[in-house]
LOKE-614627 format. One record per residue (C-alpha): chain; x, y, z; residue number from 1. Coordinates in steps of 0.5 Angstrom, whole numbers. Example, Ala and Ser with C-alpha at 12.3 -4.5 7.8 and 13.67 -1.06 7.14 Angstrom:
<rs>
R  chain      x      y      z  resi
R      A     25     -9     16     1
R      A     27     -2     14     2
</rs>
This chain:
<rs>
R  chain      x      y      z  resi
R      A   -173     68    -43     1
R      A   -171     63    -48     2
R      A   -172     66    -54     3
R      A   -166     71    -51     4
R      A   -162     66    -50     5
R      A   -163     62    -56     6
R      A   -162     69    -60     7
R      A   -156     71    -56     8
R      A   -152     64    -56     9
R      A   -148     61    -62    10
R      A   -146     55    -62    11
R      A   -138     53    -64    12
R      A   -136     51    -70    13
R      A   -134     43    -71    14
R      A   -127     42    -74    15
R      A   -129     35    -77    16
R      A   -135     39    -80    17
R      A   -131     42    -86    18
R      A   -123     46    -87    19
R      A   -122     51    -84    20
R      A   -122     58    -88    21
R      A   -118     63    -83    22
R      A   -112     66    -86    23
R      A   -107     70    -83    24
R      A   -106     76    -85    25
R      A   -102     80    -91    26
R      A    -98     85    -87    27
R      A    -96     78    -84    28
R      A    -90     77    -91    29
R      A    -89     69    -88    30
R      A    -86     67    -95    31
R      A    -82     73    -97    32
R      A    -77     74    -93    33
R      A    -74     82    -92    34
R      A    -70     84    -96    35
R      A    -63     88    -94    36
R      A    -64     95    -93    37
R      A    -60     98    -99    38
R      A    -54    103    -96    39
R      A    -56    110    -99    40
R      A    -49    114   -102    41
R      A    -48    120   -104    42
R      A    -47    122   -112    43
R      A    -39    123   -110    44
R      A    -38    116   -107    45
R      A    -41    112   -113    46
R      A    -36    116   -118    47
R      A    -31    114   -114    48
R      A    -33    107   -113    49
R      A    -34    107   -121    50
R      A    -27    109   -123    51
R      A    -24    105   -117    52
R      A    -27     99   -120    53
R      A    -25    101   -128    54
R      A    -17    102   -126    55
R      A    -18     95   -122    56
R      A    -21     92   -129    57
R      A    -15     96   -133    58
R      A     -9     93   -129    59
R      A    -12     86   -129    60
R      A    -13     85   -136    61
R      A     -6     89   -138    62
R      A     -3     83   -132    63
R      A     -7     78   -136    64
R      A     -4     80   -142    65
R      A      3     80   -140    66
R      A      2     74   -136    67
R      A     -1     70   -143    68
R      A      5     74   -147    69
R      A     11     74   -143    70
R      A     18     77   -146    71
R      A     22     71   -145    72
R      A     28     73   -150    73
R      A     30     80   -147    74
R      A     34     80   -140    75
R      A     32     84   -134    76
R      A     36     91   -134    77
R      A     35     93   -128    78
R      A     32     91   -122    79
R      A     25     96   -124    80
R      A     25     93   -130    81
R      A     25     85   -126    82
R      A     20     88   -122    83
R      A     15     90   -127    84
R      A     16     84   -131    85
R      A     15     79   -125    86
R      A     10     83   -122    87
R      A      4     81   -126    88
R      A      5     74   -125    89
R      A      1     76   -118    90
R      A     -6     74   -121    91
R      A     -4     67   -120    92
R      A     -4     67   -113    93
R      A    -12     66   -111    94
R      A    -13     67   -105    95
R      A    -16     60   -101    96
R      A    -23     62   -101    97
R      A    -23     64   -107    98
R      A    -22     57   -110    99
R      A    -26     53   -105   100
R      A    -32     50   -110   101
R      A    -37     51   -105   102
R      A    -37     57   -102   103
R      A    -41     58    -95   104
R      A    -47     63    -97   105
R      A    -47     66    -91   106
R      A    -40     69    -93   107
R      A    -37     65    -87   108
R      A    -30     61    -88   109
R      A    -29     55    -85   110
R      A    -25     55    -78   111
R      A    -16     54    -78   112
R      A    -14     49    -77   113
R      A    -11     51    -71   114
R      A    -18     53    -69   115
R      A    -21     45    -72   116
R      A    -15     43    -67   117
R      A    -17     46    -61   118
R      A    -25     44    -63   119
R      A    -22     37    -64   120
R      A    -19     38    -57   121
R      A    -24     40    -54   122
R      A    -29     35    -55   123
R      A    -25     30    -52   124
R      A    -24     33    -46   125
R      A    -32     33    -46   126
R      A    -32     26    -47   127
R      A    -26     25    -42   128
R      A    -30     29    -37   129
R      A    -37     25    -39   130
R      A    -32     18    -38   131
R      A    -30     21    -31   132
R      A    -37     22    -28   133
R      A    -40     16    -31   134
R      A    -35     12    -27   135
R      A    -35     16    -21   136
R      A    -43     15    -20   137
R      A    -41      7    -21   138
R      A    -36      7    -17   139
R      A    -42     12    -11   140
R      A    -47      6    -13   141
R      A    -42      1    -11   142
R      A    -40      3     -5   143
R      A    -48      5     -3   144
R      A    -49     -2     -6   145
R      A    -44     -5     -1   146
R      A    -47     -2      6   147
R      A    -54     -4      4   148
R      A    -52    -11      5   149
R      A    -54    -14     11   150
R      A    -47    -18     12   151
R      A    -40    -16     10   152
R      A    -38    -18      3   153
R      A    -33    -23      2   154
R      A    -28    -18      0   155
R      A    -28    -15      6   156
R      A    -28    -21     10   157
R      A    -21    -23      6   158
R      A    -18    -17      7   159
R      A    -20    -16     14   160
R      A    -17    -23     15   161
R      A    -10    -21     12   162
R      A     -9    -15     15   163
R      A    -10    -20     23   164
R      A     -5    -23     20   165
R      A      0    -18     19   166
R      A     -1    -15     25   167
R      A      0    -21     28   168
R      A      5    -23     26   169
R      A      9    -16     27   170
R      A      6    -18     34   171
R      A     11    -24     35   172
R      A     16    -21     31   173
R      A     16    -15     37   174
R      A     15    -21     42   175
R      A     21    -24     40   176
R      A     25    -19     40   177
R      A     23    -16     48   178
R      A     25    -24     50   179
R      A     32    -23     47   180
R      A     33    -17     49   181
R      A     30    -18     56   182
R      A     34    -25     57   183
R      A     40    -21     55   184
R      A     40    -16     60   185
R      A     38    -21     66   186
R      A     45    -24     63   187
R      A     48    -17     64   188
R      A     45    -16     71   189
R      A     47    -23     73   190
R      A     54    -22     71   191
R      A     54    -16     75   192
R      A     51    -19     82   193
R      A     56    -25     81   194
R      A     62    -20     79   195
R      A     59    -16     86   196
R      A     57    -20     91   197
R      A     63    -26     92   198
R      A     61    -33     93   199
R      A     60    -35    100   200
R      A     62    -42    103   201
R      A     58    -46    104   202
R      A     59    -52    110   203
R      A     57    -59    109   204
R      A     56    -64    114   205
R      A     60    -71    113   206
R      A     54    -75    114   207
R      A     50    -72    109   208
R      A     55    -73    104   209
R      A     56    -80    106   210
R      A     49    -82    105   211
R      A     49    -82     97   212
R      A     44    -86     94   213
R      A     46    -92     90   214
R      A     42    -90     82   215
R      A     43    -82     84   216
R      A     49    -77     87   217
R      A     47    -74     93   218
R      A     46    -65     92   219
R      A     52    -62     97   220
R      A     49    -56     95   221
R      A     42    -56     98   222
R      A     41    -58    105   223
R      A     34    -62    102   224
R      A     38    -66     98   225
R      A     37    -72    102   226
R      A     38    -79    100   227
R      A     33    -84     97   228
R      A     32    -92     98   229
R      A     34    -96    104   230
R      A     39    -94    108   231
R      A     44    -98    112   232
R      A     44    -98    119   233
R      A     50    -94    120   234
R      A     55    -96    126   235
R      A     59    -90    127   236
R      A     56    -84    131   237
R      A     55    -78    125   238
R      A     61    -73    125   239
R      A     59    -65    127   240
R      A     67    -64    124   241
R      A     64    -59    117   242
R      A     67    -58    111   243
R      A     67    -52    107   244
R      A     64    -52    100   245
R      A     65    -47     94   246
R      A     59    -45     91   247
R      A     62    -44     85   248
R      A     65    -50     83   249
R      A     60    -53     78   250
R      A     55    -60     81   251
R      A     54    -66     77   252
R      A     48    -68     77   253
R      A     44    -74     73   254
R      A     37    -72     71   255
R      A     33    -76     65   256
R      A     31    -73     59   257
R      A     24    -72     60   258
R      A     26    -66     66   259
R      A     30    -62     59   260
R      A     22    -58     58   261
R      A     22    -57     65   262
R      A     30    -54     65   263
R      A     28    -50     58   264
R      A     21    -47     62   265
R      A     26    -45     67   266
R      A     32    -42     63   267
R      A     37    -47     64   268
R      A     39    -49     57   269
R      A     44    -54     57   270
R      A     51    -53     53   271
R      A     54    -59     50   272
R      A     62    -59     53   273
R      A     64    -58     45   274
R      A     61    -52     46   275
R      A     63    -49     52   276
R      A     67    -42     51   277
R      A     74    -42     54   278
R      A     77    -35     51   279
R      A     75    -31     58   280
R      A     68    -31     57   281
R      A     63    -33     63   282
R      A     61    -40     63   283
R      A     54    -43     61   284
R      A     49    -45     67   285
R      A     48    -53     65   286
R      A     54    -56     61   287
R      A     52    -63     58   288
R      A     57    -68     60   289
R      A     55    -74     57   290
R      A     48    -79     57   291
R      A     48    -86     59   292
R      A     42    -91     60   293
R      A     41    -92     53   294
R      A     41    -84     52   295
R      A     35    -84     58   296
R      A     40    -80     63   297
R      A     43    -74     62   298
R      A     51    -73     65   299
R      A     50    -65     68   300
R      A     55    -60     70   301
R      A     50    -54     74   302
R      A     54    -48     77   303
R      A     49    -46     83   304
R      A     52    -39     82   305
R      A     50    -37     76   306
R      A     42    -39     77   307
R      A     38    -34     79   308
R      A     33    -35     85   309
R      A     28    -37     81   310
R      A     31    -42     77   311
R      A     34    -45     83   312
R      A     28    -46     86   313
R      A     25    -49     80   314
R      A     31    -54     80   315
R      A     29    -56     88   316
R      A     22    -57     86   317
R      A     24    -62     80   318
R      A     29    -66     84   319
R      A     25    -66     90   320
R      A     20    -69     84   321
R      A     25    -74     82   322
R      A     27    -77     89   323
R      A     19    -78     90   324
R      A     18    -81     85   325
R      A     24    -85     86   326
R      A     22    -87     93   327
R      A     15    -89     92   328
R      A     17    -94     86   329
R      A     22    -97     91   330
R      A     17    -98     96   331
</rs>
């Protein structure tokens, strides 16, 4: 068993033991490239080629002689003579490919100028495409990077705040326009109601008209305009006679300067007497006639017929609060 295996097995040669003796086959022909196949021509074709070559050589030789020794003394006799004497100079019109010092070995000429321009434009277009691809990749990576952050970017926060501020400014402008339009609508409706509904007379008792306070004058247009302070005892009985009072007449009122914000909240804005329109326009609800007590008290004239119900209620609350504070300070 061991003898058979030892005779059949042949160990492989070690490459490091010595140089290899393998050689490629001879028919591979690695060093000599194949020669092009020679075209087989007929004897008649060879004769035609030889005759053509001889005629071309003869004509070139005659043209060279005429060009080297031209007849410059004799003028042209006719057009044919001019052609025959000038035509030999065609030998100087050599093709550009024949004048090249290092022609292409493969027989190919250089590219034309148009083709070279197209090649340059194509190269530039390829560079632009590569640059665009790189920019798109950078933009995509930047978007992915900003989305992976746990908190929003600072620039995103600034842009969001700018957008919110712009929206707030637009909303404030719209609110201002809405308020102005609403006030104009209320004024028109108030004028329409004043023109449609005639003013009703209001009867004021003489006892109420005579009980005026020394500091504030009475308010005959309101039943709640009571006198404040200590009233002197009256010896005459109260008269039951009533005098009609028209609400269209402005009522003189004295109010402190601190009550102006409350009047403005009710929509009652005092207008100076110099600014009151006199050309047939409707008068304002409140007219400022002047001030007293070093500018702390304002003398106003309020036209009750031009006030709305909520404005009249608010004005009554202001007057009642002033009278209650005056009575409390007096007691």
